[in-house]
KETIDREN-895945 format. One line per 2 residues: their letters; for each residue x, z, y of N, C-alpha, C. Coordinates in Angstrom, 1 decimal. Atoms other than C-alpha are relative to their C-alpha. Layout:
# KETIDREN-895945
a> X:Z:Y:X:Z:Y:X:Z:Y | ...
This chain:
# KETIDREN-895945
mk> -0.9:0.3:1.1:96.9:94.8:32.3:1.5:0.1:0.5 | -1.4:-0.2:-0.4:100.6:95.7:32.4:0.7:-1.4:0.1
sd> -0.7:1.3:-0.2:103.0:92.9:33.5:1.5:0.3:0.0 | -1.4:-0.1:-0.1:106.7:92.3:33.1:0.6:-0.5:1.3
gp> -0.5:0.6:-1.3:106.9:90.6:36.5:0.1:1.1:1.0 | -0.2:-0.9:-1.1:107.3:92.2:39.9:-1.2:1.0:0.0
kk> 1.0:-1.0:-0.2:105.4:95.4:40.5:-0.7:-0.3:1.3 | 0.8:0.3:-1.2:102.6:95.2:43.0:-0.4:1.2:0.8
vf> 0.4:-1.0:-0.8:101.9:97.4:45.9:-1.0:-0.5:1.0 | 1.0:0.3:-0.9:98.7:97.2:47.9:0.1:0.9:1.2
iv> 0.0:-0.8:-1.2:98.8:98.3:51.5:-1.4:-0.1:0.6 | 1.4:0.0:-0.5:95.3:99.3:52.8:0.0:0.7:1.3
sd> 0.0:-0.6:-1.4:94.7:100.0:56.5:-1.3:-0.3:0.7 | 1.2:0.2:-0.8:91.7:100.4:58.8:0.4:-0.7:1.3
at> -0.4:0.7:-1.2:93.8:98.7:61.5:1.0:-1.1:-0.4 | -1.0:1.1:0.3:96.9:96.4:61.5:0.9:0.2:-1.1
ge> -0.8:-0.3:1.2:98.7:98.2:58.7:1.5:0.2:0.4 | -1.4:-0.2:-0.4:101.9:98.6:60.8:0.6:1.3:-0.5
ta> -0.5:-1.3:0.4:102.3:102.3:60.0:0.3:-0.1:-1.5 | -0.2:0.0:1.4:101.8:101.8:56.3:1.2:-0.9:-0.4
ek> -1.0:0.9:0.3:104.1:98.8:56.2:1.4:0.6:0.2 | -1.3:-0.6:-0.3:107.0:100.7:57.8:0.4:1.1:-1.0
vv> -0.2:-1.1:0.9:106.6:103.7:55.6:0.3:-0.5:-1.4 | -0.2:0.6:1.3:106.3:101.7:52.4:1.3:-0.8:-0.1
sa> -1.3:0.8:0.0:109.2:99.3:53.3:1.2:1.0:0.0 | -1.1:-1.0:-0.1:111.4:102.3:54.1:0.2:0.6:-1.4
al> -0.1:-0.6:1.4:110.6:103.9:50.7:0.6:-1.0:-1.0 | -0.5:1.0:1.0:111.2:100.7:48.8:1.5:-0.3:0.1
lq> -1.4:0.2:-0.2:114.7:100.5:50.2:0.8:0.8:-1.0 | -0.6:-0.8:1.0:115.5:103.2:47.7:0.0:-0.5:-1.4
fp> 0.1:0.6:1.3:114.7:100.9:44.8:0.4:-1.5:0.0 | -0.4:1.4:-0.2:116.8:97.8:45.4:0.0:-0.9:-1.3
ar> -0.1:0.8:1.3:117.0:96.8:41.7:-1.4:-0.4:-0.5 | 1.3:0.3:0.5:113.2:96.5:41.4:-0.7:-0.9:0.9
kv> 0.7:1.0:-0.9:111.3:93.5:42.7:-1.4:0.5:0.1 | 1.4:-0.4:-0.4:108.0:94.4:44.4:-0.7:-1.0:0.8
ki> 0.8:0.8:-0.9:105.3:92.3:45.8:-1.0:0.8:0.7 | 0.9:-0.8:-0.9:103.3:93.7:48.7:-1.1:-0.9:0.4
ry> 1.2:0.7:-0.5:99.8:92.6:49.5:-0.8:0.9:1.0 | 0.6:-0.7:-1.1:98.0:93.6:52.6:-1.5:-0.1:0.1
fl> 1.5:0.0:-0.2:94.3:94.6:53.1:-0.2:0.7:1.3 | 0.0:-0.6:-1.3:93.7:95.1:56.8:-1.4:0.1:0.6
ki> 1.3:-0.3:-0.6:90.9:96.4:59.0:-1.1:0.3:-0.9 | 1.0:-0.5:1.0:89.1:98.0:56.1:-0.8:1.1:0.6
rh> 0.8:-1.0:-0.7:86.2:99.9:57.4:-1.2:0.4:-0.9 | 1.2:-0.2:0.8:83.5:99.9:54.6:0.3:0.3:-1.5
qd> -0.2:-0.4:1.4:83.1:101.3:51.1:0.0:-1.2:-0.9 | 0.0:1.1:0.9:82.3:98.0:49.5:1.4:-0.8:0.1
ev> -1.3:0.6:-0.1:85.7:96.7:50.8:1.0:0.8:-0.9 | -0.9:-0.9:0.8:87.4:99.7:49.2:-0.3:-0.2:-1.5
dr> 0.4:0.2:1.4:85.5:99.1:46.0:0.7:-1.3:-0.6 | -0.6:1.3:0.4:86.8:95.5:45.8:1.5:0.2:-0.2
ii> -1.4:-0.1:0.1:90.4:96.5:46.5:0.5:0.9:-1.2 | -0.4:-0.9:1.1:90.6:99.4:44.0:-0.3:-0.7:-1.3
kl> 0.3:0.7:1.2:89.0:97.3:41.3:1.1:-1.1:-0.3 | -1.1:1.0:0.1:91.6:94.5:42.0:1.3:0.7:-0.4
ah> -1.3:-0.7:0.3:94.4:97.1:41.9:0.0:0.4:-1.4 | 0.1:-0.4:1.4:93.1:98.3:38.5:0.3:-1.2:-0.8
ae> -0.2:1.2:0.8:93.0:94.7:37.2:1.5:-0.5:0.1 | -1.3:0.6:-0.1:96.5:93.9:38.5:1.1:1.1:-0.1
da> -0.9:-1.1:0.2:98.1:97.3:37.8:0.8:0.3:1.2 | -0.7:-0.1:-1.3:99.0:97.8:41.5:-0.1:1.5:0.5
fv> 0.0:-1.3:-0.7:99.9:100.9:43.4:-0.6:-0.2:1.4 | 0.7:0.2:-1.3:97.8:101.5:46.5:0.5:1.1:1.0
ay> -0.3:-0.9:-1.1:99.2:103.0:49.7:-0.9:-0.2:1.2 | 1.0:0.3:-1.0:96.7:103.5:52.5:0.1:0.9:1.2
tl> 0.2:-0.7:-1.3:96.2:104.6:56.1:-1.4:-0.2:0.4 | 1.4:0.1:-0.4:92.5:105.3:56.6:-0.3:1.3:0.7
vd> 0.3:-1.2:-0.8:91.4:107.7:59.3:-1.3:0.6:-0.4 | 1.3:-0.5:0.3:87.8:108.0:58.3:0.0:0.9:-1.3
te> -0.1:-1.0:1.1:87.4:111.1:56.0:-0.8:-0.5:-1.2 | 0.8:0.5:1.1:84.6:109.6:53.9:0.6:-1.1:-0.7
lr> -0.7:1.2:0.7:86.5:106.4:53.3:1.2:0.5:-0.8 | -1.2:-0.6:0.7:89.6:108.4:52.3:-0.5:0.6:-1.3
qh> 0.5:-0.7:1.2:87.5:110.4:49.8:-0.5:-1.0:-1.0 | 0.6:1.0:0.9:85.8:107.3:48.5:1.2:-0.7:-0.8
il> -1.1:0.7:0.6:89.1:105.6:47.8:0.7:0.9:-1.1 | -0.6:-0.9:0.9:90.4:108.7:46.1:-0.8:0.2:-1.2
tl> 0.9:-0.2:1.1:87.4:109.2:43.9:0.0:-1.2:-0.9 | 0.1:1.2:0.8:87.2:105.6:42.8:1.4:-0.3:-0.7
ae> -1.4:0.1:0.6:91.0:105.4:42.2:0.2:0.9:-1.2 | -0.1:-1.0:1.1:90.8:108.5:40.0:-0.8:-0.5:-1.2
al> 0.8:0.5:1.1:88.0:107.0:38.0:0.5:-1.2:-0.7 | -0.6:1.3:0.6:89.8:103.7:37.4:1.5:0.2:-0.3
ev> -1.4:-0.3:0.3:93.2:105.4:37.0:1.0:-0.9:0.7 | -0.9:0.8:-0.9:94.8:103.6:39.9:0.8:1.0:0.8
dt> -0.9:-0.8:-0.8:97.8:105.2:41.5:-0.1:-0.3:1.5 | 0.1:0.2:-1.5:97.4:105.8:45.2:0.8:1.1:0.7
hd> -0.6:-1.0:-0.9:99.0:107.6:48.1:-0.6:-0.1:1.4 | 0.5:-0.1:-1.3:97.4:108.7:51.3:1.2:0.2:1.0
li> -1.1:-0.1:-0.9:100.0:108.1:54.0:-0.2:0.7:1.3 | 0.3:-0.6:-1.3:98.2:109.7:56.9:-1.0:1.1:0.0
gs> 1.1:-1.0:0.0:95.2:111.7:55.9:0.4:1.4:-0.1 | -0.5:-1.4:0.1:97.0:114.9:54.8:0.7:0.4:1.2
li> -0.8:-0.3:-1.2:99.2:114.7:57.9:-1.0:0.4:1.1 | 1.0:-0.3:-1.0:96.1:114.6:60.1:-0.6:1.3:-0.2
vk> 0.6:-1.3:0.4:94.6:117.5:58.3:0.9:1.2:0.4 | -1.0:-1.0:-0.3:97.8:119.6:58.6:0.1:0.2:1.5
ls> -0.1:-0.1:-1.4:98.2:118.8:62.3:-1.2:0.6:0.7 | 1.2:-0.6:-0.5:94.6:119.6:63.0:0.0:1.5:-0.1
qf> -0.1:-1.4:0.2:95.1:123.0:61.5:1.0:0.7:0.9 | -1.0:-0.6:-0.8:98.3:123.6:63.3:-0.3:0.0:1.5
la> 0.3:0.1:-1.5:97.1:122.4:66.7:-1.4:0.7:0.3 | 1.3:-0.6:-0.2:93.7:124.1:66.2:-1.0:-0.8:0.8
in> 0.9:0.9:-0.7:91.8:121.1:67.4:-0.4:-1.1:-1.0 | 0.4:1.1:0.9:89.8:118.3:65.7:0.6:-1.3:0.4
pa> -0.6:1.3:-0.3:91.4:114.9:65.5:-1.1:-1.0:0.6 | 0.9:1.0:-0.6:89.9:111.9:67.4:-0.7:-0.8:-1.1
mq> 0.6:0.8:1.2:89.2:110.1:64.0:-0.3:-1.4:0.4 | 0.2:1.4:-0.4:89.6:106.7:65.6:1.1:-0.9:-0.6
sg> -0.9:0.9:0.7:91.2:103.8:63.7:0.9:-0.7:1.0 | -0.8:0.9:-0.8:94.2:102.0:65.2:0.5:0.5:1.3
lk> -0.5:-0.5:-1.3:95.1:104.4:68.0:1.5:-0.1:0.0 | -1.4:0.1:-0.1:98.5:103.9:69.3:0.4:0.4:1.5
ag> -0.4:-0.5:-1.3:100.4:105.5:72.2:0.1:-1.2:0.9 | -0.1:1.1:-1.0:99.8:103.3:75.2:-0.8:-1.2:-0.3
ld> 0.7:1.3:0.4:98.0:100.6:73.3:0.5:-1.2:0.7 | -0.7:1.0:-0.8:100.5:98.2:74.7:-0.4:-1.4:-0.4
ad> 0.4:1.4:0.2:100.3:94.4:74.8:0.4:-0.4:-1.4 | -0.4:0.4:1.4:102.2:94.1:71.5:-1.0:0.3:-1.0
yy> 1.0:-0.5:1.0:99.6:96.1:69.7:-1.2:-1.0:0.0 | 1.2:0.9:-0.1:96.7:93.9:71.0:0.4:-1.4:-0.5
kr> -0.5:1.3:0.5:98.8:90.8:70.2:-0.1:0.0:-1.5 | 0.1:-0.1:1.4:99.1:91.9:66.6:-1.4:0.0:-0.6
ve> 1.4:-0.1:0.4:95.4:92.7:66.3:-0.6:-1.4:0.1 | 0.5:1.3:-0.2:94.6:89.3:67.7:0.5:-1.0:-1.1
av> -0.6:0.9:1.0:97.0:87.6:65.3:-0.6:0.2:-1.4 | 0.7:-0.3:1.3:95.5:89.3:62.3:-1.3:-0.6:-0.1
ef> 1.4:0.6:0.0:92.0:88.3:63.3:0.1:-1.6:-0.1 | -0.2:1.4:0.0:93.3:84.7:63.8:0.3:-0.4:-1.4
av> -0.4:0.4:1.4:94.9:84.6:60.3:-1.2:0.1:-0.9 | 1.2:-0.1:0.8:91.7:85.8:58.7:-0.9:-1.2:0.2
kh> 0.9:1.1:-0.3:89.6:83.2:60.4:0.5:-1.4:-0.3 | -0.6:1.3:0.2:92.0:80.4:59.7:0.8:-0.1:-1.3
dd> -0.6:-0.1:1.3:92.9:81.2:56.1:-0.6:-1.2:-0.9 | 0.5:1.0:1.0:92.6:78.5:53.4:-0.7:-1.2:0.6
gq> 0.6:1.2:-0.6:91.9:75.6:55.7:-1.2:0.1:0.9 | 1.2:-0.2:-0.8:89.1:77.2:57.7:0.4:-0.4:1.5
ep> 0.0:0.3:-1.5:88.5:76.0:61.3:1.3:-0.9:0.3 | -1.2:0.9:-0.3:91.1:73.1:61.3:0.1:-0.4:1.5
rh> 0.0:0.4:-1.4:90.0:72.3:64.8:0.8:0.9:0.9 | -0.7:-1.0:-0.8:91.9:75.4:66.0:1.5:0.0:-0.4
le> -1.4:-0.1:0.4:95.3:74.5:64.4:0.9:-0.1:1.2 | -0.9:0.2:-1.2:96.7:73.6:67.8:0.2:1.4:0.7
ka> -0.2:-1.3:-0.5:96.3:77.3:68.7:0.9:0.9:-0.8 | -0.9:-0.8:0.8:98.5:78.5:65.9:1.4:-0.1:0.4
di> -1.5:0.0:-0.2:102.1:79.6:66.4:0.7:-0.6:-1.2 | -0.6:0.5:1.2:102.8:78.7:62.8:-1.1:-0.5:-0.9
vl> 1.0:0.6:0.9:100.9:76.5:60.3:0.7:-0.1:-1.4 | -0.5:0.1:1.3:101.6:76.9:56.6:-0.8:-1.0:-0.9
vg> 0.7:0.9:0.9:100.8:74.2:54.1:0.7:0.1:-1.4 | -0.5:-0.1:1.4:101.2:74.1:50.3:-1.1:-0.2:-1.0
ls> 1.0:0.1:1.1:99.5:73.6:47.0:-0.6:1.4:-0.3 | 0.7:-1.3:0.3:97.2:76.3:45.6:1.0:0.9:-0.7
rt> -0.8:-1.1:0.6:99.0:79.6:44.6:1.5:-0.2:0.4 | -1.4:0.1:-0.5:102.1:79.0:46.7:0.3:1.1:1.1
sk> -0.2:-1.2:-0.9:101.8:82.3:48.7:-0.4:-0.3:1.5 | 0.4:0.3:-1.4:100.1:80.8:51.8:-0.7:1.2:0.6
tp> 0.8:-1.1:-0.6:97.7:83.7:52.3:0.8:1.2:0.2 | -0.9:-1.2:-0.2:100.2:86.6:51.7:1.0:-0.2:1.2
ls> -0.9:0.3:-1.1:102.6:84.9:54.1:-0.7:0.0:1.3 | 0.8:0.0:-1.2:99.9:84.4:56.7:-0.2:1.4:0.5
ty> 0.3:-1.4:-0.4:99.0:88.0:56.6:1.2:0.8:0.5 | -1.3:-0.7:-0.4:102.6:89.3:56.8:0.4:-0.5:1.3
la> -0.5:0.5:-1.3:103.5:87.0:59.7:-1.0:0.4:1.1 | 0.9:-0.5:-1.0:100.3:88.0:61.5:0.3:1.5:0.4
qk> -0.4:-1.3:-0.3:101.5:91.6:61.2:1.2:0.0:1.0 | -1.1:0.1:-0.9:104.5:90.5:63.2:-0.4:-0.6:1.4
gf> 0.5:0.5:-1.3:102.3:89.1:66.0:-0.1:-1.5:0.1 | 0.2:1.4:0.0:102.2:85.4:65.0:-1.4:-0.4:-0.4
kv> 1.3:0.5:0.3:99.0:83.5:65.0:0.3:-1.1:-1.1 | -0.3:0.9:1.1:99.1:81.7:61.6:-1.3:-0.5:-0.6
an> 1.1:0.7:0.7:96.8:79.2:60.0:0.6:-0.6:-1.3 | -0.6:0.7:1.1:97.3:77.9:56.5:-1.0:-1.0:-0.6
vp> 0.8:1.2:0.4:96.1:74.6:55.0:0.4:-0.3:-1.4 | -0.3:0.3:1.3:95.8:74.0:51.3:0.1:-1.6:-0.2
lv> -0.2:1.4:0.3:97.1:70.6:50.0:-0.5:-0.3:-1.4 | 0.5:0.4:1.3:95.3:68.8:47.2:0.2:-1.5:-0.1
ph> -0.2:1.5:0.2:96.3:65.4:45.8:-1.3:-0.7:0.1 | 1.1:0.9:-0.1:93.9:62.6:46.6:-1.1:0.5:0.9
ip> 0.9:-0.5:-1.0:92.1:64.8:49.2:0.8:0.0:1.3 | -0.8:0.1:-1.3:93.3:63.9:52.8:0.1:1.3:0.7
ap> -0.2:-1.2:-0.8:94.8:66.7:54.8:-0.8:-0.2:1.3 | 0.8:0.2:-1.3:92.8:67.4:58.0:0.8:-0.7:1.0
te> -0.7:0.8:-1.0:93.6:65.0:60.8:0.6:0.8:1.0 | -0.6:-0.9:-1.0:94.3:67.9:63.1:1.4:0.4:-0.4
ls> -1.4:-0.4:0.4:97.4:68.7:61.0:1.0:-1.0:0.6 | -0.9:1.0:-0.6:99.0:65.4:62.3:0.1:0.0:1.5
ni> 0.1:0.0:-1.5:98.0:66.1:65.9:0.7:1.1:0.7 | -0.7:-1.2:-0.6:99.8:69.4:66.4:1.5:-0.2:0.0
dq> -1.5:0.1:0.0:103.5:70.0:67.1:0.5:0.2:-1.4 | -0.4:0.0:1.4:105.0:69.2:63.7:1.1:1.0:-0.2
nr> -1.0:-1.0:0.2:107.8:71.7:64.3:-0.6:1.4:-0.3 | 0.6:-1.2:0.3:105.3:74.4:63.9:-0.5:0.1:-1.5
vh> 0.4:0.0:1.4:104.5:73.4:60.3:1.1:0.4:-0.9 | -0.9:-0.4:1.1:106.1:75.1:57.4:-0.6:-0.2:-1.3
al> 0.5:0.5:1.3:105.7:73.6:54.0:0.6:0.9:-1.2 | -0.4:-0.9:1.1:105.8:75.8:50.8:0.1:-0.8:-1.3
ii> -0.2:0.6:1.3:107.1:74.6:47.5:0.4:1.1:-1.0 | -0.3:-1.0:1.1:107.6:76.4:44.1:0.4:-0.8:-1.2
dl> -0.4:0.7:1.2:109.1:75.5:40.8:-1.1:-0.1:-1.1 | 1.1:0.3:0.9:107.0:74.2:37.9:-0.3:1.2:-0.9
pt> 0.4:-1.1:0.9:107.2:77.1:35.4:-0.7:1.1:0.7 | 0.6:-1.2:-0.8:106.4:79.7:38.1:-1.4:-0.4:0.4
lv> 1.4:0.3:-0.4:103.4:77.8:39.4:-1.0:-0.1:-1.2 | 0.9:0.0:1.2:102.0:77.2:35.9:-0.3:1.4:-0.4
ri> 0.3:-1.4:0.4:102.4:80.9:35.1:-1.0:0.7:0.9 | 0.9:-0.6:-1.0:100.8:82.0:38.3:-1.4:-0.5:-0.1
rr> 1.3:0.5:0.1:97.9:79.7:37.9:-0.7:0.5:-1.3 | 0.6:-0.5:1.2:97.3:80.8:34.3:-0.4:1.4:0.1
er> 0.4:-1.4:-0.3:97.3:84.4:35.4:-1.2:0.1:0.8 | 1.2:0.0:-0.8:94.8:83.6:38.0:-1.2:-0.4:-0.8
lk> 1.2:0.4:0.9:92.5:81.8:35.5:-0.4:1.2:-0.9 | 0.2:-1.2:0.9:92.9:84.8:33.2:-0.8:1.1:0.7
hl> 0.7:-1.1:-0.8:91.9:87.2:35.9:-1.4:-0.4:0.3 | 1.4:0.4:-0.3:88.8:85.1:36.7:-0.8:-0.2:-1.3
gm> 0.7:0.1:1.3:87.9:85.0:33.0:-0.2:-1.5:-0.4 | 0.1:1.5:0.3:88.4:81.2:32.8:1.1:-0.4:-1.0
ps> -0.9:0.4:1.0:90.2:79.3:30.0:1.4:-0.5:0.6 | -1.3:0.4:-0.5:94.0:78.9:30.6:0.3:-1.5:-0.1
es> -0.3:1.4:0.2:93.9:75.3:29.4:-0.7:-0.9:1.0 | 0.6:0.7:-1.1:92.0:74.3:32.5:1.0:-0.9:0.6
ty> -0.9:1.0:-0.7:93.4:71.2:34.3:0.8:0.7:1.1 | -0.7:-0.7:-1.1:94.3:73.6:37.2:1.3:0.5:-0.4
am> -1.2:-0.7:0.4:97.0:75.2:35.1:0.8:-0.8:-1.1 | -0.7:0.8:1.0:98.0:72.4:32.7:1.4:-0.5:0.5
rd> -1.3:0.2:-0.5:101.7:71.8:32.9:0.2:-1.4:0.5 | -0.1:1.4:-0.5:101.5:68.0:33.2:-0.7:-0.2:1.3
nv> 0.7:0.2:-1.3:98.9:68.2:35.9:0.7:0.7:1.1 | -0.8:-0.7:-1.0:100.9:70.8:37.8:1.2:-0.7:0.4
rq> -1.2:0.8:-0.3:104.0:68.7:37.5:-0.3:-1.2:0.9 | 0.4:1.1:-0.8:102.2:65.7:39.0:-0.4:0.5:1.4
el> 0.3:-0.5:-1.3:100.9:67.9:41.8:1.2:0.3:0.8 | -1.3:-0.3:-0.6:104.4:69.1:42.6:0.7:-1.3:0.5
qw> -0.7:1.2:-0.4:105.8:65.6:42.6:-0.7:-0.7:1.2 | 0.7:0.5:-1.1:103.0:64.4:44.9:0.3:0.8:1.3
cr> -0.2:-0.9:-1.2:103.6:67.4:47.2:1.4:-0.3:0.6 | -1.3:0.3:-0.5:107.3:66.7:47.5:0.1:-1.3:0.7
tf> 0.0:1.3:-0.6:106.7:63.1:48.3:-0.8:0.1:1.4 | 0.8:-0.2:-1.2:104.1:64.2:50.9:0.8:0.7:1.1
yq> -0.9:-0.7:-1.0:106.6:66.5:52.5:1.1:-0.9:0.5 | -1.0:1.0:-0.5:109.2:63.7:52.7:-0.6:-0.9:1.0
sh> 0.6:0.9:-1.1:106.7:61.7:54.8:-0.2:0.8:1.3 | 0.1:-0.8:-1.2:106.8:64.6:57.3:1.3:0.7:0.2
ps> -1.4:-0.6:-0.1:110.5:65.1:58.1:0.1:1.1:1.0 | -0.1:-1.1:-0.9:109.8:67.5:60.9:-0.4:1.4:-0.6
wa> 0.4:-1.3:0.7:108.3:70.1:58.5:1.1:0.7:-0.6 | -1.0:-0.8:0.7:110.5:72.9:57.4:-0.6:0.3:-1.4
vh> 0.4:-0.2:1.4:110.3:73.2:53.6:0.6:1.3:-0.5 | -0.5:-1.3:0.5:110.6:76.7:52.0:-0.4:0.1:-1.5
dv> 0.3:-0.2:1.4:111.0:77.2:48.3:-0.3:1.5:-0.2 | 0.4:-1.4:0.1:109.1:80.4:47.5:0.2:0.6:-1.4
tg> -0.2:-0.4:1.4:110.2:80.6:43.8:0.8:1.3:-0.1 | -0.7:-1.2:0.2:111.1:84.1:42.9:0.3:0.8:1.3
ka> -0.4:-0.7:-1.3:111.2:85.2:46.6:-1.2:0.9:0.4 | 1.0:-0.9:-0.5:109.4:88.2:48.1:-0.6:-0.7:1.3
ve> 0.6:0.5:-1.2:107.0:87.4:50.9:0.8:0.3:1.3 | -0.8:-0.4:-1.1:109.2:89.3:53.3:1.2:-0.9:0.2
et> -1.2:0.8:-0.1:112.2:87.1:52.5:-0.3:-1.4:0.6 | 0.4:1.3:-0.5:110.4:83.8:53.1:-0.5:0.1:1.5
aa> 0.5:-0.2:-1.3:108.7:85.2:56.2:1.2:0.1:1.0 | -1.2:-0.2:-0.9:112.1:86.2:57.7:0.6:-1.4:0.3
ki> -0.5:1.3:-0.3:113.3:82.6:57.3:-0.9:-0.8:0.9 | 0.9:0.7:-0.9:110.2:81.2:58.9:0.1:0.5:1.4
ih> -0.1:-0.6:-1.3:110.5:83.6:61.8:1.3:-0.4:0.7 | -1.3:0.4:-0.6:114.2:82.8:62.3:-0.1:-1.4:0.5
lh> 0.0:1.4:-0.4:113.5:79.1:62.4:-1.0:-0.2:1.2 | 1.0:0.1:-1.1:110.4:79.5:64.7:0.7:0.5:1.3
de> -0.6:-0.5:-1.2:112.5:81.6:67.1:1.1:-1.0:0.5 | -1.0:1.0:-0.4:115.3:78.9:67.1:-0.7:-1.1:0.7
rf> 0.7:1.2:-0.5:112.7:76.2:67.9:-0.7:0.4:1.3 | 0.9:-0.4:-1.1:110.5:78.1:70.4:0.3:1.2:0.7
gs> -0.4:-1.2:-0.7:112.3:81.2:71.4:-0.7:1.2:-0.7 | 0.5:-1.3:0.6:111.8:84.8:70.2:-1.2:0.5:0.7
qk> 1.2:-0.6:-0.6:108.5:86.5:70.6:0.3:1.4:0.4 | -0.4:-1.4:-0.3:110.3:89.8:71.0:0.2:0.2:1.5
């Protein structure tokens, strides 16, 4: 369904997505007046994963840019996207084909190859894997291993931020906060300067939650998206944050993931030194 909000771009990669991110970000600089939300789908290796992504892109009217080395997977994404009328762009496939013809040699057809495969590359791969395993409150016993811990109510951009920061090499865990449900005890035991709390304004959170319910085929009048209930959640959340003065609080209202991530990285580097 068409939306008057920010346009959505899905980046799909069979590795860390670094190549696609750089190309898409460079292209988007040519459209400064248009707000765009980027969502990352990383280490995609199977057709059922492609099916889920393209169907989601169709539902959310998203543009899909992808870097997939596997020929069959590229063809599958192209076929399904055409059937569902999803706009896509292959960022690397055609280049591989052209270079293969020019060089008169078959490509290696291996995902994630990088000159030198340096330590930074492996660090990003490890960070992405960490973010996936520690999304949405999973494995709280490993919070102490995280470089950054994100906390916030449901639908406050925790997962997109985790994914983006992981692309930059940070091990990120995110913990959902729910009124009347105690946060994991491990959250209080880690270095509190590593915790970044996310907040959002009432109208935006209500809208996002209603859109989520609509996407799931659930009634929008659910308690989850009722304005009074959401207001109470936000009030509770702000009070909870005040009881943790070491946490950095970031208002994500109307902000792109990249903008919030840049602030988190800057503060992290000030506190712990740059990872570069």
